[in-house]
FINU-805447 format. One record per residue (C-alpha): residue in one letter; x, y, z. Coordinates in steps of 0.5 Angstrom, whole numbers, plus 2048, in hexadecimal, padded with zeros to 3 digits. Each point is the difference from the previous one (the first is absolute). Last residue first. Layout:
N
+-----+------+-------+-----+
: res : east : north :  up :
+-----+------+-------+-----+
:   a :    X :     Y :   Z :
...
+-----+------+-------+-----+
***
This chain:
595
+-----+------+-------+-----+
: res : east : north :  up :
+-----+------+-------+-----+
:   a :  84D :   7D4 : 7CC :
:   l :  7FA :   801 : 803 :
:   q :  803 :   7FD : 807 :
:   q :  805 :   805 : 7FF :
:   a :  7FC :   806 : 7FE :
:   i :  7FC :   7FE : 807 :
:   e :  807 :   801 : 804 :
:   q :  802 :   806 : 7FC :
:   q :  7F9 :   804 : 802 :
:   e :  800 :   7FE : 807 :
:   e :  808 :   802 : 801 :
:   l :  7FE :   807 : 7FD :
:   l :  7FA :   801 : 804 :
:   a :  805 :   7FE : 807 :
:   q :  805 :   805 : 7FD :
:   p :  7FC :   806 : 801 :
:   m :  800 :   804 : 7FA :
:   r :  804 :   806 : 802 :
:   p :  806 :   7FE : 7FC :
:   g :  7FD :   802 : 7FA :
:   y :  7F9 :   801 : 7FE :
:   e :  800 :   7FD : 7F9 :
:   t :  802 :   7FA : 803 :
:   l :  7F9 :   7FE : 802 :
:   y :  7FE :   801 : 7F8 :
:   d :  805 :   7FC : 7FD :
:   g :  7FF :   7FA : 805 :
:   i :  7F8 :   801 : 7FF :
:   s :  802 :   7FF : 7F8 :
:   a :  804 :   7FA : 801 :
:   f :  7FA :   7FD : 805 :
:   e :  7FB :   801 : 7FA :
:   a :  805 :   7FD : 7FB :
:   q :  800 :   7FA : 805 :
:   w :  7F9 :   800 : 801 :
:   g :  7FE :   7FF : 7F8 :
:   a :  805 :   7FA : 800 :
:   p :  7FD :   7FD : 806 :
:   d :  7F8 :   801 : 7FE :
:   f :  7FC :   7FF : 806 :
:   g :  7F9 :   7FE : 7FF :
:   f :  7F9 :   802 : 804 :
:   l :  7FD :   805 : 7FC :
:   k :  804 :   7FE : 7FA :
:   s :  7FE :   7F8 : 800 :
:   h :  7F9 :   801 : 802 :
:   a :  7FF :   806 : 7FC :
:   e :  802 :   7FC : 7FA :
:   e :  7FC :   7FA : 802 :
:   s :  7FA :   804 : 800 :
:   l :  7FD :   802 : 806 :
:   s :  7F8 :   800 : 801 :
:   l :  7FF :   802 : 807 :
:   g :  7FB :   7FD : 805 :
:   n :  804 :   7FD : 805 :
:   l :  808 :   803 : 7FF :
:   n :  801 :   800 : 807 :
:   l :  808 :   800 : 801 :
:   t :  803 :   7FA : 804 :
:   g :  7FE :   7FB : 7FA :
:   e :  807 :   7FF : 7FD :
:   a :  805 :   804 : 805 :
:   p :  800 :   807 : 800 :
:   l :  807 :   803 : 7FE :
:   q :  805 :   802 : 805 :
:   g :  806 :   804 : 7FE :
:   i :  804 :   802 : 7FA :
:   p :  805 :   7FA : 801 :
:   t :  7FA :   7FC : 800 :
:   s :  7FC :   7FC : 806 :
:   v :  7F9 :   7FE : 7FF :
:   a :  7FB :   802 : 805 :
:   e :  7FD :   7FC : 806 :
:   v :  7F9 :   802 : 803 :
:   k :  7FE :   802 : 807 :
:   g :  806 :   803 : 803 :
:   e :  7FB :   806 : 803 :
:   v :  804 :   805 : 7FB :
:   r :  800 :   7FB : 7FA :
:   n :  7F8 :   800 : 801 :
:   i :  800 :   807 : 800 :
:   m :  804 :   800 : 7FA :
:   w :  7FC :   7FB : 7FD :
:   e :  7F9 :   804 : 802 :
:   l :  803 :   806 : 7FC :
:   v :  801 :   7FD : 7FA :
:   r :  7F9 :   7FD : 800 :
:   l :  7FE :   807 : 802 :
:   n :  803 :   803 : 7F9 :
:   d :  7F9 :   7FD : 7FD :
:   g :  7FD :   806 : 802 :
:   f :  804 :   804 : 7FB :
:   g :  804 :   7FC : 7FC :
:   p :  7FE :   7FB : 7FA :
:   w :  807 :   7FD : 7FF :
:   l :  803 :   7FF : 7F9 :
:   f :  800 :   807 : 7FE :
:   k :  7FF :   800 : 7F8 :
:   g :  806 :   801 : 7FC :
:   d :  7FF :   7FA : 7FB :
:   d :  806 :   7FD : 803 :
:   g :  7FD :   800 : 807 :
:   k :  801 :   806 : 805 :
:   r :  802 :   801 : 807 :
:   f :  7FD :   806 : 803 :
:   w :  7FE :   7FE : 807 :
:   n :  807 :   7FF : 802 :
:   v :  801 :   7FF : 807 :
:   h :  806 :   800 : 805 :
:   f :  800 :   7FE : 807 :
:   v :  803 :   801 : 807 :
:   k :  7FE :   7FD : 807 :
:   p :  7FF :   805 : 805 :
:   l :  806 :   802 : 806 :
:   h :  800 :   7FD : 807 :
:   a :  806 :   804 : 802 :
:   g :  803 :   7FE : 807 :
:   d :  807 :   800 : 7FE :
:   k :  801 :   804 : 7F9 :
:   d :  7FD :   800 : 7F9 :
:   f :  7FE :   807 : 800 :
:   s :  806 :   803 : 7FE :
:   l :  7FF :   7FC : 7F9 :
:   w :  7FB :   806 : 7FE :
:   h :  805 :   805 : 802 :
:   s :  806 :   7FD : 7FC :
:   f :  7FB :   800 : 7FA :
:   y :  7FE :   808 : 801 :
:   d :  808 :   801 : 801 :
:   a :  801 :   7FD : 7F9 :
:   f :  7FA :   804 : 7FD :
:   n :  803 :   806 : 802 :
:   y :  7FB :   805 : 803 :
:   g :  7F9 :   803 : 7FF :
:   c :  7FD :   7F9 : 7FD :
:   f :  7FA :   802 : 7FC :
:   p :  801 :   7FF : 7F8 :
:   k :  803 :   7FA : 801 :
:   m :  7FC :   7FE : 806 :
:   a :  7FC :   7FA : 7FD :
:   m :  804 :   7FB : 805 :
:   p :  806 :   801 : 7FB :
:   d :  7FD :   803 : 7F9 :
:   r :  805 :   7FD : 7FB :
:   r :  7FE :   802 : 7F9 :
:   m :  7FB :   7FC : 7FB :
:   v :  7FE :   805 : 7FA :
:   g :  7F8 :   800 : 7FF :
:   v :  7FF :   807 : 800 :
:   a :  805 :   806 : 7FE :
:   g :  800 :   806 : 804 :
:   t :  7FC :   804 : 805 :
:   a :  7FE :   7FC : 807 :
:   a :  7FA :   7FC : 801 :
:   a :  7FF :   7FE : 7F9 :
:   t :  803 :   7FA : 801 :
:   t :  807 :   7FD : 800 :
:   e :  802 :   7F8 : 800 :
:   s :  802 :   7FD : 806 :
:   g :  806 :   7FD : 804 :
:   m :  801 :   7FF : 807 :
:   a :  808 :   7FE : 801 :
:   a :  800 :   804 : 807 :
:   g :  7F9 :   7FD : 802 :
:   i :  803 :   7F9 : 7FF :
:   l :  807 :   802 : 803 :
:   v :  7FC :   802 : 806 :
:   g :  7FC :   7F9 : 800 :
:   h :  807 :   7FC : 800 :
:   t :  802 :   804 : 806 :
:   w :  7FA :   7FF : 804 :
:   d :  800 :   7F8 : 7FE :
:   r :  7FE :   7FB : 7FB :
:   a :  7FC :   805 : 7FC :
:   e :  7F9 :   7FE : 7FD :
:   f :  7FE :   7FF : 7F9 :
:   v :  7FA :   802 : 7FC :
:   l :  7FD :   800 : 7F9 :
:   p :  806 :   7FF : 7FD :
:   v :  805 :   805 : 7FD :
:   l :  803 :   7FE : 7F9 :
:   s :  7FB :   805 : 7FB :
:   a :  7FB :   805 : 800 :
:   r :  803 :   803 : 807 :
:   r :  7FC :   806 : 803 :
:   g :  802 :   800 : 807 :
:   g :  800 :   7FD : 807 :
:   f :  803 :   800 : 807 :
:   v :  7FC :   7FD : 806 :
:   i :  801 :   801 : 807 :
:   a :  7FC :   7FB : 805 :
:   s :  7FE :   7FF : 807 :
:   i :  7FF :   808 : 802 :
:   p :  7FE :   802 : 806 :
:   v :  7FB :   806 : 800 :
:   g :  801 :   807 : 802 :
:   q :  801 :   802 : 807 :
:   p :  7FC :   806 : 7FF :
:   d :  7FA :   7FC : 7FE :
:   e :  7FC :   804 : 7FB :
:   a :  801 :   7FB : 7FA :
:   m :  7FE :   7FB : 805 :
:   d :  7F9 :   803 : 7FE :
:   s :  800 :   7FC : 7FA :
:   y :  7FE :   803 : 7F9 :
:   s :  7FD :   7FB : 7FC :
:   p :  7FA :   804 : 7FE :
:   c :  804 :   806 : 7FE :
:   q :  7FE :   806 : 802 :
:   k :  804 :   801 : 806 :
:   a :  806 :   800 : 7FB :
:   s :  7FE :   807 : 7FE :
:   v :  800 :   801 : 7F9 :
:   t :  805 :   803 : 7FB :
:   f :  7FF :   7FD : 7F9 :
:   r :  805 :   800 : 7FA :
:   s :  802 :   801 : 7F9 :
:   n :  806 :   7FC : 7FE :
:   p :  7FE :   7FD : 7F9 :
:   h :  7FD :   807 : 7FF :
:   a :  7F8 :   7FF : 7FF :
:   a :  7FC :   800 : 7FA :
:   p :  806 :   7FE : 7FC :
:   r :  803 :   804 : 7FB :
:   v :  7FF :   802 : 7F8 :
:   a :  7FE :   7FA : 7FD :
:   p :  7FB :   7FF : 806 :
:   d :  7FD :   806 : 7FF :
:   y :  7FC :   803 : 806 :
:   p :  7FF :   808 : 7FF :
:   q :  805 :   804 : 804 :
:   g :  800 :   801 : 807 :
:   q :  808 :   7FD : 801 :
:   w :  7FD :   7FA : 803 :
:   d :  7FB :   7FE : 7FB :
:   t :  7F9 :   803 : 7FE :
:   v :  7FB :   7FB : 7FE :
:   p :  801 :   7FA : 804 :
:   t :  7FB :   7FA : 7FF :
:   q :  7FD :   7FC : 806 :
:   d :  7FE :   7F9 : 800 :
:   n :  805 :   7FE : 805 :
:   d :  807 :   7FD : 7FF :
:   i :  804 :   805 : 804 :
:   g :  806 :   7FE : 7FB :
:   e :  801 :   806 : 7FD :
:   w :  7FE :   806 : 804 :
:   w :  7F9 :   804 : 802 :
:   p :  7FE :   805 : 805 :
:   q :  7F8 :   801 : 7FF :
:   n :  7FE :   807 : 7FD :
:   d :  7FA :   7FE : 7FD :
:   a :  803 :   800 : 7F9 :
:   t :  806 :   7FC : 803 :
:   v :  806 :   802 : 803 :
:   g :  808 :   7FF : 7FF :
:   v :  805 :   7FF : 805 :
:   n :  805 :   805 : 802 :
:   t :  800 :   800 : 807 :
:   f :  7FA :   7FE : 804 :
:   i :  7FE :   803 : 807 :
:   t :  7FC :   7FB : 804 :
:   n :  7FA :   802 : 805 :
:   t :  7FB :   7FA : 7FE :
:   q :  801 :   7FA : 7FB :
:   i :  807 :   7FF : 801 :
:   s :  800 :   7FB : 805 :
:   a :  7FC :   7FB : 7FC :
:   l :  804 :   800 : 7FA :
:   a :  806 :   7FF : 805 :
:   n :  7FC :   7FA : 803 :
:   p :  7FE :   7FD : 7FA :
:   n :  808 :   800 : 7FD :
:   s :  801 :   7FC : 7FA :
:   k :  7F9 :   7FD : 7FE :
:   k :  7FC :   806 : 803 :
:   s :  805 :   805 : 7FC :
:   t :  806 :   804 : 801 :
:   g :  805 :   7FF : 7FA :
:   p :  801 :   807 : 7FF :
:   a :  7FF :   804 : 807 :
:   v :  807 :   7FF : 803 :
:   g :  7FF :   801 : 807 :
:   f :  801 :   806 : 805 :
:   f :  7FD :   7FD : 806 :
:   g :  7FF :   803 : 807 :
:   a :  803 :   801 : 807 :
:   e :  807 :   7FE : 7FF :
:   p :  805 :   7FE : 805 :
:   n :  7FE :   7F9 : 7FF :
:   i :  803 :   7FC : 806 :
:   a :  804 :   7FA : 801 :
:   y :  803 :   7FC : 806 :
:   l :  806 :   7FB : 7FF :
:   r :  801 :   7FB : 805 :
:   g :  805 :   800 : 805 :
:   d :  7FB :   7FF : 806 :
:   a :  801 :   807 : 802 :
:   g :  7FE :   803 : 7F9 :
:   p :  805 :   801 : 7FA :
:   r :  7FE :   806 : 7FC :
:   m :  7FC :   800 : 7F9 :
:   w :  7FE :   806 : 7FC :
:   c :  7FB :   7FE : 7FA :
:   i :  7FE :   804 : 7FA :
:   d :  7FC :   7FE : 7FA :
:   d :  7F9 :   7FD : 801 :
:   g :  7FF :   800 : 808 :
:   i :  7FD :   7FC : 805 :
:   t :  7FB :   7FC : 7FC :
:   s :  7FC :   7FA : 803 :
:   i :  7FF :   7F9 : 7FC :
:   k :  7FB :   7FB : 802 :
:   w :  800 :   7F8 : 7FF :
:   g :  7FA :   7FD : 803 :
:   d :  800 :   7FA : 7FC :
:   k :  7FA :   803 : 7FB :
:   l :  805 :   806 : 7FF :
:   y :  805 :   7FB : 7FE :
:   g :  7FC :   7FC : 7FB :
:   e :  7FD :   807 : 7FD :
:   p :  807 :   803 : 7FF :
:   p :  803 :   804 : 806 :
:   i :  7FF :   808 : 7FF :
:   l :  807 :   804 : 7FF :
:   m :  800 :   807 : 803 :
:   a :  807 :   800 : 801 :
:   l :  802 :   7FC : 7FA :
:   n :  7FC :   804 : 7FB :
:   t :  803 :   806 : 804 :
:   k :  807 :   7FD : 7FF :
:   g :  7FF :   7FE : 7F8 :
:   c :  806 :   802 : 7FD :
:   a :  7FF :   808 : 7FF :
:   s :  805 :   802 : 804 :
:   p :  806 :   7FA : 801 :
:   f :  7FE :   7FB : 805 :
:   a :  801 :   7FF : 807 :
:   a :  7FC :   7FB : 804 :
:   a :  7FF :   800 : 808 :
:   i :  7FC :   7FB : 803 :
:   y :  7FB :   7FF : 806 :
:   h :  7FE :   7F9 : 803 :
:   t :  7F9 :   7FF : 803 :
:   a :  7FE :   7FA : 803 :
:   g :  7F8 :   7FF : 800 :
:   q :  800 :   7F9 : 7FE :
:   p :  7FD :   801 : 7FA :
:   n :  807 :   804 : 7FE :
:   t :  800 :   808 : 801 :
:   i :  805 :   803 : 7FC :
:   g :  802 :   808 : 801 :
:   l :  803 :   804 : 7FB :
:   i :  806 :   805 : 800 :
:   l :  802 :   803 : 7F9 :
:   m :  808 :   802 : 800 :
:   h :  804 :   806 : 7FD :
:   e :  804 :   7FF : 807 :
:   a :  803 :   804 : 806 :
:   l :  804 :   7FC : 805 :
:   w :  802 :   801 : 807 :
:   g :  806 :   801 : 804 :
:   e :  800 :   807 : 801 :
:   s :  806 :   802 : 7FC :
:   r :  7FD :   7FC : 7FA :
:   a :  7F9 :   802 : 801 :
:   q :  802 :   807 : 7FF :
:   y :  803 :   7FF : 7F9 :
:   s :  7FA :   7FB : 7FE :
:   a :  7FB :   806 : 803 :
:   i :  803 :   805 : 7FC :
:   r :  800 :   7FC : 7F9 :
:   l :  7FA :   7FC : 802 :
:   a :  7FA :   803 : 804 :
:   h :  803 :   807 : 7FF :
:   c :  801 :   801 : 7F8 :
:   k :  7FC :   7FA : 7FE :
:   k :  7FA :   802 : 804 :
:   g :  800 :   806 : 805 :
:   l :  802 :   805 : 7FA :
:   l :  7FA :   7FF : 7FC :
:   a :  803 :   804 : 7FB :
:   n :  805 :   7FC : 7FC :
:   g :  7FC :   7F9 : 801 :
:   g :  7F9 :   804 : 7FF :
:   y :  802 :   804 : 7FA :
:   g :  800 :   808 : 801 :
:   s :  807 :   801 : 7FD :
:   g :  804 :   806 : 800 :
:   y :  804 :   800 : 807 :
:   s :  801 :   7FB : 805 :
:   k :  804 :   801 : 806 :
:   i :  801 :   7FA : 806 :
:   t :  803 :   801 : 806 :
:   l :  802 :   7FB : 806 :
:   e :  807 :   804 : 800 :
:   d :  805 :   7FA : 800 :
:   p :  7FB :   7FD : 7FA :
:   f :  800 :   806 : 7FC :
:   h :  7FB :   7FE : 7FA :
:   m :  7FF :   804 : 7FA :
:   i :  7FA :   800 : 7FB :
:   f :  802 :   804 : 7FA :
:   r :  7FC :   803 : 7FA :
:   r :  802 :   807 : 7FC :
:   n :  801 :   7FC : 7F9 :
:   p :  7F9 :   7FC : 801 :
:   d :  7FD :   807 : 801 :
:   l :  7FA :   7FF : 805 :
:   e :  801 :   808 : 801 :
:   g :  801 :   7FF : 807 :
:   t :  7FC :   7FA : 803 :
:   s :  803 :   802 : 807 :
:   h :  802 :   7FB : 805 :
:   l :  804 :   801 : 807 :
:   g :  801 :   7FA : 805 :
:   k :  803 :   800 : 806 :
:   v :  800 :   7FA : 804 :
:   f :  7FE :   801 : 808 :
:   h :  804 :   801 : 806 :
:   g :  7FE :   802 : 807 :
:   e :  7FD :   7FA : 803 :
:   r :  7FA :   803 : 804 :
:   e :  7FF :   806 : 7FB :
:   i :  800 :   7FB : 7FA :
:   r :  7FB :   7FC : 804 :
:   a :  7FC :   806 : 801 :
:   l :  800 :   802 : 7F9 :
:   t :  7FE :   7F9 : 7FE :
:   p :  7FA :   800 : 804 :
:   a :  7FE :   807 : 7FE :
:   g :  800 :   7FF : 7F8 :
:   m :  801 :   7FA : 7FB :
:   r :  800 :   7F8 : 801 :
:   t :  803 :   7FF : 7F9 :
:   m :  7FD :   7FD : 7F9 :
:   i :  7F9 :   804 : 800 :
:   r :  802 :   806 : 802 :
:   m :  807 :   800 : 7FC :
:   n :  7FB :   800 : 7FA :
:   a :  7FC :   806 : 801 :
:   v :  806 :   804 : 802 :
:   v :  804 :   7FD : 7FA :
:   y :  7FA :   803 : 7FC :
:   p :  800 :   806 : 804 :
:   s :  807 :   801 : 7FD :
:   d :  805 :   806 : 803 :
:   t :  803 :   7FB : 804 :
:   i :  804 :   7FF : 807 :
:   e :  800 :   7F9 : 803 :
:   v :  801 :   7FF : 807 :
:   g :  802 :   7F9 : 802 :
:   c :  7FF :   7FB : 806 :
:   r :  803 :   7F9 : 801 :
:   s :  7FC :   7FA : 802 :
:   l :  804 :   7FA : 803 :
:   p :  7FE :   802 : 807 :
:   s :  7F8 :   800 : 7FE :
:   d :  7FC :   805 : 803 :
:   i :  7FE :   804 : 7FA :
:   p :  7FF :   7F9 : 7FC :
:   g :  805 :   801 : 7FA :
:   m :  803 :   805 : 7FC :
:   c :  7FE :   807 : 804 :
:   y :  7FF :   806 : 7FD :
:   p :  800 :   808 : 801 :
:   i :  7FE :   803 : 7F9 :
:   v :  802 :   807 : 7FF :
:   y :  7FD :   803 : 7FA :
:   l :  803 :   806 : 7FD :
:   t :  7FB :   804 : 7FC :
:   r :  801 :   803 : 7F9 :
:   g :  801 :   807 : 7FD :
:   a :  808 :   7FF : 801 :
:   m :  801 :   7F9 : 801 :
:   c :  806 :   7FF : 7FC :
:   g :  804 :   806 : 803 :
:   d :  807 :   7FD : 800 :
:   f :  7FE :   7F8 : 800 :
:   l :  804 :   7FF : 7FA :
:   a :  806 :   803 : 803 :
:   d :  7FF :   7FC : 806 :
:   i :  800 :   7FA : 7FB :
:   k :  807 :   801 : 7FE :
:   a :  803 :   803 : 806 :
:   h :  7FE :   7FA : 804 :
:   a :  802 :   7FB : 7FB :
:   e :  807 :   804 : 800 :
:   a :  801 :   800 : 808 :
:   p :  7FD :   7F9 : 800 :
:   p :  805 :   7FD : 7FB :
:   m :  7FC :   7FC : 7FB :
:   w :  7FF :   7F9 : 7FF :
:   h :  7FB :   7FC : 7FB :
:   n :  7FF :   7F9 : 804 :
:   n :  801 :   7F9 : 7FF :
:   p :  808 :   801 : 800 :
:   g :  800 :   802 : 807 :
:   a :  7FD :   806 : 804 :
:   d :  806 :   7FF : 805 :
:   e :  805 :   7FF : 7FB :
:   r :  7FF :   807 : 7FD :
:   e :  802 :   803 : 807 :
:   p :  7FC :   806 : 803 :
:   t :  7F9 :   7FD : 7FF :
:   c :  7FB :   802 : 7FA :
:   v :  7FC :   7FB : 7FE :
:   f :  7FD :   802 : 7F9 :
:   t :  7FA :   7FF : 7FC :
:   l :  800 :   803 : 7F9 :
:   h :  802 :   7FA : 7FC :
:   e :  7FB :   7FC : 805 :
:   v :  7FA :   805 : 7FD :
:   r :  7FA :   7FD : 803 :
:   a :  7FA :   800 : 7FC :
:   v :  7FB :   804 : 7FC :
:   d :  803 :   807 : 800 :
:   e :  801 :   802 : 7F8 :
:   p :  7F8 :   7FF : 7FF :
:   n :  7FF :   805 : 805 :
:   s :  7FB :   7FD : 805 :
:   r :  7F9 :   7FF : 800 :
:   h :  7FC :   7FF : 806 :
:   l :  7FA :   7FD : 801 :
:   y :  7FB :   800 : 806 :
:   s :  7FC :   7FB : 804 :
:   g :  7FB :   802 : 806 :
:   p :  7FB :   7FC : 7FE :
:   h :  802 :   7FB : 7FA :
:   t :  7F9 :   7FE : 7FD :
:   d :  7FC :   805 : 801 :
:   q :  805 :   805 : 801 :
:   n :  802 :   7FF : 7F9 :
:   l :  807 :   803 : 800 :
:   k :  802 :   807 : 802 :
:   i :  806 :   803 : 7FC :
:   l :  806 :   802 : 804 :
:   s :  806 :   805 : 7FE :
:   g :  7FB :   804 : 7FC :
:   d :  800 :   807 : 804 :
:   a :  7F9 :   7FF : 803 :
:   l :  801 :   7F9 : 802 :
:   m :  806 :   801 : 803 :
:   q :  7FE :   805 : 805 :
:   d :  7FA :   7FC : 801 :
:   v :  804 :   7FA : 802 :
:   l :  805 :   805 : 804 :
:   t :  7F9 :   802 : 804 :
:   q :  7FE :   7F9 : 801 :
:   n :  806 :   7FE : 803 :
:   e :  800 :   805 : 805 :
:   a :  7F9 :   7FF : 802 :
:   d :  802 :   7F8 : 801 :
:   s :  806 :   802 : 804 :
:   g :  807 :   7FE : 7FE :
:   t :  803 :   806 : 805 :
:   c :  804 :   803 : 7FA :
:   w :  804 :   806 : 802 :
:   h :  7FF :   805 : 7FB :
:   i :  805 :   806 : 7FE :
:   a :  7FE :   805 : 7FB :
:   a :  803 :   804 : 7FA :
:   p :  806 :   7FC : 7FF :
:   k :  807 :   802 : 800 :
:   t :  804 :   7FA : 7FF :
:   l :  806 :   802 : 804 :
:   a :  7FD :   804 : 805 :
:   a :  7FB :   7FB : 801 :
:   v :  805 :   7FA : 800 :
:   r :  804 :   804 : 806 :
:   a :  7F9 :   801 : 804 :
:   v :  7FE :   7F9 : 7FF :
:   w :  807 :   7FE : 803 :
:   d :  7FF :   804 : 806 :
:   n :  7F9 :   7FE : 801 :
:   l :  802 :   7F9 : 800 :
:   t :  806 :   801 : 805 :
:   a :  7FC :   804 : 805 :
:   l :  7FB :   7FB : 801 :
:   q :  7FC :   806 : 804 :
:   s :  802 :   7FC : 807 :
:   g :  7FB :   7FC : 803 :
:   s :  7F8 :   7FF : 800 :
:   t :  7FF :   7FF : 7F9 :
:   q :  7FE :   805 : 7FA :
:   l :  7FD :   7FD : 7FA :
:   a :  7F9 :   802 : 801 :
:   a :  802 :   807 : 803 :
:   p :  804 :   801 : 7F9 :
:   p :  807 :   7FE : 7FF :
:   a :  805 :   806 : 801 :
:   v :  800 :   805 : 7FA :
:   a :  806 :   800 : 7FB :
:   n :  802 :   807 : 7FE :
:   m :  7FF :   803 : 7F9 :
+-----+------+-------+-----+
***
């Protein structure tokens, strides 16, 4: 069928957006949909799609008294997480994608996935979603258009991005956009690919309806394609939360923090200060919980925006204790995916810690804990960021917020202390490059296996990690006033296998120490791995930490770190001659200090 131009609600005053219309026409000719719908993001359009999904069973209405405007989606049981082994970066040269990515030549990749797209939308509606990642008027925001046959994707993209006519106007003004083509296909794991073509600013995803594989504005655009764009345009696209911390004197610092998926980014981004800090006047504001785009400002500092407009958070473990702000956010107008439900149709998941009991599990079967958990470990909620009590109006500032500190961290049960600071920018880049973490349920595969996850970008960097590290190093130049760099580990365990640090709100104690270091107010102890808190400089008032906890959280194990840095050296050399010499020399210098 022939594609139609945008409806009047999406028309702009200038050209007819010929490039976009031509692309939609080519996709329609390939996929052969029964109808084409240009999405406006309006309330009426959303309600029509919701009614359609309620009718076909792809959405289930939840208890409208307790969770008004909220719905449950159950995905195919074999389509519940990102599929890294089926995710490809398709650059003309293999080395440009790097050892950190699965690679396929662009021509081969297009041919393979286009064969799957051929006729795949027969009998379905093709939805055209114009979206903007970031505030619509921000110079750092970037636009895209996703074509999909999934109304569930449309409903989620409406929450996660700025969708509709203002985006089309910006696309027309700028003349370019990221092209994303998606179809759920048959939801067959053997006919599933997520392809990225950075040189073409193009994404093609087939065979999955799951968030990270199907909401193409998220990981596919905002990280894999954007990281490639950022390298050529002089900025950074990172897998980081952004939060603001206001001290009792009224000064606000913004921190960007990189953690692998399901390692507590959302909890930290929405942190509620402990009671003593609240009484003293400390405040936390949320800018974003997952993705951060940073660029140098005129004053040499890095300024950041959150390109997303919503949260696609992990449900299990979210409770009044762990993240009361997140729980408050998802009481209304939320799409839940793969959670359990109670007898009165309220959403339920492991770790919610309420007095409810699930009766139906995430697959729609009677709940039996001997068979499966009520909620899938990677079950999700999608909700507008503006519903979060701690959400800051600064998230809409087109210039972004100035970053005072960058934090790296992962799940490490042993060796890695609670917090340490990099000596300088190069050392900070090495700390990020050497990040290790135990795997979680956010991706398919084994859980709990330690792997290197540089800057929490292993699944998301759209080009060779060696070139990515070089790009990070390039920001250290005359006139730059770069953030301090820190590493944290909330997940250190004792000999009994239990966590040694209380975490959650008490993580503010560590953030306070970082701010004091940024302001030059406290001393630190110098070690080969970095600067550790000096005795008495990190506020532990009111905490009851054992002698073992003190030793392991604030200690330094030279023998263990000697082995760690040997492993880091082996990892860096895997990238061959492209690995920047400055990082190799930094690693070697520290290794010699530890010898």
